[in-house]
C-alpha positions as CSV (number, residue, x, y, z in Angstrom):
1,M,-5.0,19.2,6.8
2,N,-6.5,16.4,8.8
3,N,-5.1,12.8,8.7
4,L,-8.0,11.4,6.7
5,D,-7.3,13.9,3.9
6,L,-3.6,13.2,4.1
7,V,-4.2,9.4,3.6
8,K,-6.7,10.0,0.8
9,R,-4.0,12.2,-0.9
10,L,-1.6,9.2,-0.6
11,Y,-4.0,7.0,-2.6
12,T,-4.4,9.6,-5.2
13,A,-0.6,9.8,-5.5
14,F,-0.4,6.0,-5.7
15,S,-2.9,6.0,-8.6
16,Q,-0.9,8.7,-10.4
17,R,2.5,7.0,-9.6
18,D,3.6,10.4,-8.2
19,A,6.8,9.5,-6.2
20,D,7.5,13.1,-5.3
21,K,4.0,13.5,-3.7
22,I,4.4,10.2,-1.9
23,R,7.7,11.3,-0.5
24,E,6.0,14.5,0.7
25,I,3.4,12.5,2.5
26,F,5.7,9.8,4.0
27,H,7.9,10.6,6.9
28,P,11.5,10.1,5.7
29,D,11.8,7.2,8.3
30,I,8.4,5.7,7.7
31,E,7.9,2.2,9.0
32,W,6.1,0.1,6.3
33,I,4.9,-3.3,7.5
34,Q,3.3,-5.8,5.0
35,N,2.1,-9.3,5.8
36,E,4.6,-12.1,5.3
37,G,3.6,-14.0,2.2
38,F,2.6,-10.8,0.4
39,P,5.0,-9.7,-2.3
40,N,7.9,-7.9,-0.6
41,G,6.3,-8.8,2.8
42,G,8.0,-7.8,6.0
43,R,9.2,-4.6,7.6
44,H,10.7,-1.8,5.5
45,V,12.0,1.5,6.9
46,G,12.4,4.7,5.0
47,A,10.5,6.4,2.2
48,D,13.0,5.6,-0.5
49,T,13.2,2.0,0.6
50,V,9.4,1.6,0.4
51,L,9.4,3.2,-3.1
52,N,12.3,1.3,-4.4
53,E,12.0,-2.1,-2.8
54,V,8.2,-2.4,-2.4
55,F,6.3,-0.4,-5.0
56,A,8.8,-0.8,-7.8
57,K,8.5,-4.6,-7.6
58,F,4.7,-4.3,-8.3
59,R,5.4,-2.4,-11.5
60,T,7.7,-5.1,-12.7
61,D,5.6,-8.2,-11.7
62,W,2.1,-7.0,-12.3
63,D,0.4,-5.6,-15.5
64,S,-2.0,-3.8,-13.2
65,W,-2.1,-3.4,-9.5
66,R,-4.3,-1.1,-7.4
67,A,-5.9,-0.7,-4.0
68,V,-9.5,0.2,-4.1
69,V,-10.8,1.7,-0.8
70,H,-14.5,1.1,0.1
71,E,-14.5,2.5,3.6
72,W,-12.5,4.9,5.8
73,L,-12.3,4.8,9.5
74,D,-10.8,7.9,11.3
75,T,-9.6,7.4,14.9
76,G,-7.7,10.7,15.0
77,D,-4.0,9.8,14.9
78,A,-4.7,6.6,12.9
79,I,-6.6,6.1,9.7
80,V,-7.9,2.7,8.6
81,A,-8.7,2.1,4.9
82,L,-10.8,-1.0,4.1
83,G,-10.9,-2.3,0.6
84,E,-9.5,-4.7,-1.9
85,Y,-6.4,-5.2,-4.1
86,R,-7.0,-5.8,-7.7
87,G,-4.2,-7.0,-10.0
88,K,-3.2,-9.1,-13.0
89,H,0.1,-10.9,-12.8
90,K,2.4,-10.4,-15.8
91,V,3.8,-14.0,-16.0
92,T,0.7,-16.0,-15.3
93,G,-1.9,-13.7,-16.7
94,K,-4.0,-14.5,-13.6
95,S,-6.0,-11.9,-11.8
96,A,-6.2,-11.4,-8.1
97,V,-8.7,-9.8,-5.8
98,A,-7.9,-9.7,-2.1
99,V,-9.5,-7.8,0.7
100,F,-7.3,-5.6,2.9
101,A,-7.2,-3.3,6.0
102,H,-4.6,-0.7,5.9
103,V,-3.7,1.1,9.1
104,Y,-1.8,4.4,8.9
105,D,-0.3,6.2,11.8
106,C,0.1,10.0,11.2
107,R,2.0,12.7,13.0
108,D,2.7,16.3,11.9
109,N,1.0,15.9,8.5
110,R,3.1,12.9,7.6
111,I,2.5,9.2,7.6
112,I,4.9,7.6,10.1
113,R,3.8,3.9,10.0
114,F,1.8,1.6,7.7
115,R,0.4,-1.8,8.7
116,Q,-1.2,-4.1,6.3
117,Y,-3.7,-6.9,6.9
118,T,-4.7,-8.9,3.8
119,D,-5.5,-12.3,2.4
120,T,-2.1,-13.2,1.0
121,A,-3.3,-16.5,-0.3
122,K,-5.5,-14.8,-2.9
123,V,-2.4,-12.8,-4.2
124,T,-0.2,-15.9,-4.2
125,E,-2.7,-17.8,-6.2
126,A,-2.3,-15.4,-9.1
127,T,1.5,-15.8,-9.2
128,V,1.4,-19.6,-9.5
129,P,1.3,-21.0,-13.0
């Protein structure tokens, strides 16, 4: 499987909330880096840490949250996904739309690192009453 197909499988697993499939795709020691100012922003290491400390928080704080990819860039060992987040915050009822670039570094059919670049202000606006 090529790296682009691997990352596309990840987005399918995200949409299906398939934690087992996500664990298969993530390297056990994946480095997951999100922008400061983004929910759970910062550096997280380990597949279980990412699932439990990053993704689980979205399910508790947001009625809906998804990443919609509009374009893929394949550089070989790295895949870039360009798109937008779409979500509705549970407490405020406000919706958010924020553009993103996701950079995935892959090795041996596993994702070893994720780097996020996004407009954190758009997400924060939805969380403020």
